[in-house]
C-alpha positions in Angstrom: -12.5 -97.6 7.2 -16.0 -97.6 8.7 -14.5 -98.6 12.0 -12.2 -95.6 12.1 -14.0 -92.6 13.7 -11.2 -90.1 12.7 -11.6 -90.9 9.0 -15.4 -90.8 9.2 -15.3 -87.3 10.9 -12.9 -86.0 8.2 -15.2 -87.3 5.4 -18.3 -85.8 7.1 -16.6 -82.5 7.4 -15.5 -82.6 3.8 -18.9 -83.4 2.5 -20.4 -80.7 4.7 -18.0 -78.1 3.3 -18.7 -79.3 -0.2 -22.4 -79.0 0.3 -22.0 -75.5 1.7 -19.9 -74.4 -1.3 -22.5 -75.9 -3.7 -25.3 -74.1 -1.9 -23.4 -70.8 -2.0 -22.7 -71.2 -5.7 -26.3 -72.0 -6.4 -27.4 -68.9 -4.4 -24.9 -66.7 -6.3 -26.0 -68.2 -9.6 -29.6 -67.4 -8.8 -28.8 -63.9 -7.7 -26.8 -63.2 -10.8 -28.9 -64.9 -13.5 -32.4 -64.6 -12.3 -34.3 -61.4 -13.1 -34.4 -60.2 -9.5 -31.9 -57.4 -9.8 -32.9 -55.6 -13.0 -31.4 -52.3 -14.1 -34.3 -49.9 -13.7 -32.6 -46.6 -14.4 -29.8 -45.3 -16.7 -28.6 -41.8 -15.9 -26.6 -40.0 -18.5 -24.5 -37.0 -17.3 -22.2 -34.5 -19.0 -22.4 -31.3 -21.0 -24.2 -32.7 -23.9 -25.1 -30.7 -27.0 -25.2 -33.4 -29.7 -25.9 -36.7 -27.9 -29.6 -37.0 -27.6 -32.2 -39.0 -25.8 -33.1 -41.2 -28.8 -29.5 -42.3 -29.2 -29.2 -43.3 -25.6 -32.5 -45.2 -25.6 -31.3 -47.2 -28.7 -28.0 -48.1 -27.0 -29.8 -49.2 -23.8 -32.2 -51.4 -25.8 -29.6 -53.0 -28.0 -26.5 -53.3 -25.8 -27.3 -53.2 -22.1 -28.0 -56.8 -21.5 -28.3 -58.5 -18.1 -29.1 -57.3 -14.6 -27.2 -55.2 -12.1 -24.5 -57.8 -11.7 -24.2 -59.4 -15.1 -24.1 -56.2 -17.2 -20.8 -56.1 -19.1 -19.5 -52.6 -18.5 -16.7 -52.8 -21.0 -19.1 -53.7 -23.9 -21.6 -51.1 -22.7 -18.8 -48.4 -22.7 -17.8 -49.4 -26.2 -21.4 -49.1 -27.4 -21.6 -45.5 -26.0 -18.2 -44.6 -27.5 -19.5 -45.4 -31.0 -21.7 -42.3 -30.8 -20.2 -39.8 -33.2 -19.8 -37.0 -30.7 -18.7 -39.1 -27.7 -15.0 -38.6 -26.9 -14.8 -40.3 -23.5 -17.3 -42.5 -21.7 -17.3 -43.8 -18.1 -19.9 -46.1 -16.5 -20.6 -46.9 -12.9 -23.1 -49.1 -11.1 -25.2 -47.5 -8.3 -26.9 -49.9 -5.9 -29.5 -51.2 -6.2 -30.7 -50.7 -9.8 -29.0 -47.7 -11.4 -26.3 -47.3 -14.1 -24.5 -43.9 -14.3 -23.1 -43.0 -17.7 -20.8 -39.9 -18.0 -20.1 -38.7 -21.6 -17.5 -36.2 -22.6 -18.4 -34.8 -26.0 -16.0 -33.6 -28.7 -15.7 -29.8 -28.9 -15.3 -29.1 -32.6 -12.5 -26.8 -33.5 -12.4 -27.1 -37.3 -13.2 -29.3 -40.3 -10.5 -31.6 -41.6 -11.0 -31.1 -45.3 -14.3 -32.6 -46.2 -13.9 -35.9 -44.4 -14.2 -35.1 -40.7 -13.9 -32.7 -37.8 -11.0 -31.8 -35.5 -11.6 -31.3 -31.8 -9.9 -28.9 -29.4 -7.4 -31.7 -28.4 -6.2 -32.0 -32.0 -8.1 -35.3 -32.5 -9.9 -36.3 -35.7 -13.4 -37.5 -35.4 -16.3 -38.1 -37.8 -19.6 -36.4 -37.1 -22.0 -34.0 -38.8 -22.0 -30.3 -37.9 -23.8 -27.2 -39.3 -21.5 -24.8 -37.4 -19.3 -22.3 -39.2 -15.9 -23.8 -38.7 -12.5 -23.1 -40.2 -11.0 -25.7 -42.5 -7.8 -27.5 -41.9 -5.9 -29.2 -44.7 -2.8 -31.3 -44.5 -1.2 -34.8 -44.6 -2.9 -37.5 -42.6 -0.3 -37.4 -39.8 -0.5 -33.6 -39.4 -3.9 -33.2 -37.5 -2.4 -32.3 -34.1 0.3 -30.1 -35.8 -2.2 -28.1 -37.7 -4.5 -27.7 -34.7 -1.6 -26.4 -32.6 -0.5 -24.0 -35.3 -4.1 -22.7 -35.7 -4.2 -21.6 -32.1 -1.0 -19.5 -32.5 -1.9 -18.1 -35.9 -5.4 -17.1 -35.0 -4.2 -15.4 -31.8 -1.7 -13.3 -33.8 -4.2 -12.4 -36.5 -6.8 -11.2 -34.0 -4.5 -8.3 -33.2 -5.2 -7.1 -36.7 -8.9 -7.9 -36.5 -8.4 -10.9 -38.8 -9.5 -14.5 -38.3 -8.5 -17.8 -39.9 -10.9 -19.3 -42.4 -8.6 -22.0 -43.6 -5.1 -23.3 -42.6 -3.2 -25.6 -44.9 0.0 -27.6 -44.3 1.7 -28.9 -47.4 3.6 -32.2 -47.6 6.8 -30.1 -47.4 5.6 -28.6 -44.1 4.9 -25.1 -45.6 2.0 -23.1 -44.2 -0.7 -21.2 -45.9 -3.5 -19.2 -44.2 -6.7 -17.9 -45.7 -8.5 -15.3 -43.6 -12.2 -14.7 -43.3 -12.0 -11.7 -45.6 -10.5 -13.9 -48.4 -6.8 -12.9 -48.0 -4.3 -15.7 -48.7 -1.1 -15.5 -46.6 1.9 -17.6 -47.5 4.0 -18.3 -44.3 6.5 -20.8 -45.6 8.3 -23.4 -43.5 10.5 -21.4 -41.1 10.1 -18.5 -38.7 6.4 -18.5 -39.3 5.6 -16.9 -36.0 8.1 -14.0 -36.5 7.0 -13.5 -40.1 3.3 -13.3 -39.2 4.0 -11.0 -36.2 5.8 -8.5 -38.5 3.0 -8.7 -41.1 0.4 -8.0 -38.4 2.2 -5.0 -37.1 2.6 -3.5 -40.6 -1.0 -4.4 -41.5 -2.4 -2.6 -38.5 -0.3 0.6 -39.1 -0.5 0.9 -42.9 -2.5 -1.6 -45.0 -5.6 -1.7 -42.8 -5.9 2.1 -42.8 -5.9 2.3 -46.6 -9.3 0.6 -46.7 -8.2 -1.3 -49.8 -8.6 -5.1 -49.8 -5.6 -7.3 -50.1 -6.0 -10.7 -51.7 -2.6 -12.1 -51.3 0.4 -11.7 -49.0 3.7 -13.5 -49.4 5.7 -13.5 -46.2 8.5 -15.7 -47.4 11.0 -12.9 -47.9 14.0 -12.5 -45.5 13.4 -8.8 -44.8 9.8 -8.1 -45.9 6.7 -9.3 -47.7 4.7 -8.7 -50.8 1.0 -8.1 -51.1 -1.4 -8.0 -54.0 -4.7 -6.3 -54.4 -7.7 -8.0 -56.2 -7.6 -8.1 -60.0 -11.1 -6.4 -60.1 -9.7 -3.2 -58.6 -9.1 -0.2 -60.9 -5.4 -0.3 -60.2 -3.7 -3.5 -59.5 -0.4 -2.7 -57.7 1.8 -5.2 -55.9 3.3 -3.8 -52.7 6.5 -5.0 -51.1 7.1 -4.1 -47.5 10.6 -4.3 -46.1 10.7 -4.5 -42.3 13.8 -3.0 -40.8 14.3 -2.9 -37.0 14.3 0.4 -35.1 13.0 2.4 -38.1 10.1 4.8 -38.2 7.1 3.7 -40.2 6.6 5.3 -43.6 4.5 4.4 -46.6 5.0 5.6 -50.1 3.2 4.3 -53.2 3.9 6.0 -56.5 2.8 4.0 -59.5 4.8 4.7 -62.7 4.1 3.6 -66.2 6.5 1.4 -68.1 7.2 1.6 -71.8 4.3 -0.8 -72.7 1.7 1.3 -70.9 1.4 -1.0 -67.8 1.9 0.2 -64.3 4.9 -1.0 -62.5 4.7 -2.5 -59.1 4.1 -0.1 -56.2 6.9 -0.2 -53.6 6.2 0.4 -49.9 9.0 0.4 -47.4 8.2 0.2 -43.7 
């Protein structure tokens, strides 16, 4: 072997290449593991109302381990996503010593019972809030459904200067609305949009102008709805409104006494 120049040249080239690879590996190891490329700056961006400086400093101290090259971005992202108000988080290295963190916060839409909050995407999250928010109630798989219905119901009620205080979905998929003035509206399971639209039109033209509070409205009738005034009122009539297409709006309310001295239900046709 030693008298064969070709073999010796091949062996020399192999050893040279191996030494170069080893030197390169050693250089990379030193660059990556030695504290010569530390992260000196963490920049947090986004429209932040709830994520504060102290929370960010705690995550940086506990979870951002390593230098510019060895920092595990996946683990760091998970650490930031554990913040109660963080919906989405993205991280990016900026040469030579900066880490950029972009946080998208949840925008609270309502409370989900007493256990959490619902954001504007219909997602349930768990955080503390002192804001005045409507309350959603429903089965565990109905968060998105209730949030979507809320948008439509609130939009319709605003035409009558009403707002939603609570929206409930029963296990049988029946809807109930409580407005900010304390009125409970039963929508039922079918044709809820059409029923509410009829009620709002009648409410604006008749009930609202009476300046008498209504505590309950049942819209689950095929051609009308029933309303009830508070029990504390001097007279406690129940009004039934029948909505007929292409008919002029009229309201009549003539209480009459029955044989036992109690007032019969007032009837209103619209």
